[in-house]
Every structure is written in C-alpha cells, then in structure tokens.
N, C-alpha and C positions, 0 to 999 in steps of 0.2 A: 504494500500500500504506500502511496505517496504521502498521505497524511496520517498522523497518528490516530489510533482508535479513540473515540470520545464515548465516555460512559457518563450519563447524566441521571441523577436521582432528584426527583421532585416530590416533596412531602413524604419522603421515605429515607430512613437512615441508610447510608452506604453500608454494604455488607461485603466483607472480604471474600467469603465463599462465592458469592454471586459474581464479584469482579473476576475471580480466578476462572470461574466457569465461562464467563463471557470472553475472556482473553483466549482460553483454549479453543472455543468454538470459532472465533474470528481467525485465529492462527490456522485452523483447519481450512477455513474458506480461502485464506491467502495461498495455501499450498495447492489447492485445487483450481483456483480461478485467478490467474495472473493479471487479469484486466481490472481487478478491484482497485479503485483509487482511494476510497475512504469508506469508513463505517462509523455510524453513530448509533448508540443504543441508549434509549431513555426508558427508565423505570419510574413510574409515578403512581401515587395513590390519590385518592380524593383530596381536594384542597381542604375540605372540612371533614376531618376524621370522625366527627360526632354525627354525621349524617346517617340516616337509617340505611340507605343503600350505598354502602362503602364499596367503591370501585377501585380496581387496580388496572393499569394499562402498561403494556410494553410496546415500544415502537423501535423497529430496526430499520435504519436507512442505509442502503449500500449504494455507493456511487461507482459505476463502472465507466470504462472509457467511452462507451457509446450511449449509455442510458442510466437511469437510477431505478432502484427497486425499493419498495417499502412494504413492511409487514406491520400491522397494528393488531394487537390482541388485547381484549378486555375481559375482565372477570369481575363478578360481584361477590360480596360476602367478606368475611374476615380474612385478612391476608398476613399470615405469619411468614417466616422466612422460607418454610418448605413450599407453601403455596406460590410465593414469588418465584422461587427457583423453578418450580414446575411450569409456570407461565412463561418464564424466560426460555426454558428449554423447548417448549412448544413453538414459541416464536422463531427460535433458531432452526428447528426442524422444518417449519414452513419456509423459511428463507432458503434452506438447503434444497428443498424441492424446487423452488422457483429458479434458483441458480442452475440446478441440474437440467430442468426443462429448457432453460435458455441456452445452455451449452449444447444440448441435443438438437434443438431447432437450428442453431447457428451451424452446427456440423452438417446437418442435412442440407441446408441452404448452400453452404460452401461446396458440398459434393455435387450438387445439381448445377452449379455454375462452372465447375471444372470440366 
C-alpha cells in the first residue's frame, strides 16, 4: 500500500486485539492484491450509548489503482469486544469476497482481450 492503514474508532475505546486482527487481515489483502493503494477501517458505536437501540457499525474503505470498494456492516444490540470482533471479521470476509470477485472479473476480461 502506498498509504498507511488508518484505523478509526468513534464512540468506542480502541482495542489492541481488534487492531492486531485488522492489521493481519489488511496484510493478507496486501499480499494478494498488489493494486491496493490505501485502506481505512472505522469502528463506531452509537453516538449516544444510552439509546435503546444501540448500534455498532464497521466501515472498510479500500482504494485500488482503478476504483474504490466499500463495505458497511451494522449490528444492533449490546456490543462487547467479542461482538465487535465478530462484526469486524464479517466485514473483512465480505471485502475479501469483493476483492476476489474483482480479481476474477479482471482476469476474465484480460483473457478475452488477449
């Protein structure tokens, strides 16, 4: 990646285990997809934690040489560290799928033009 990974926490205390997991997943992306320019991961909870419908959201933005991809996942309910970790992992799994599909489509298009 040309730019360093950005991890942003909003209304959530930063968690070392979550940071380590994010770094590992992004490192895996970098090894598989050389065209990644930057990646930003935002983990946020409701602005008002006393609200009845407590929401958590994870946003992953990946900027490639030719386009950008975004995954947004939300969950409602109480959000302990395990629930946050599960939501982040689901978001990364979804991004992995999108990157894989993109690479497959690009390979097919490249083979058709050759």
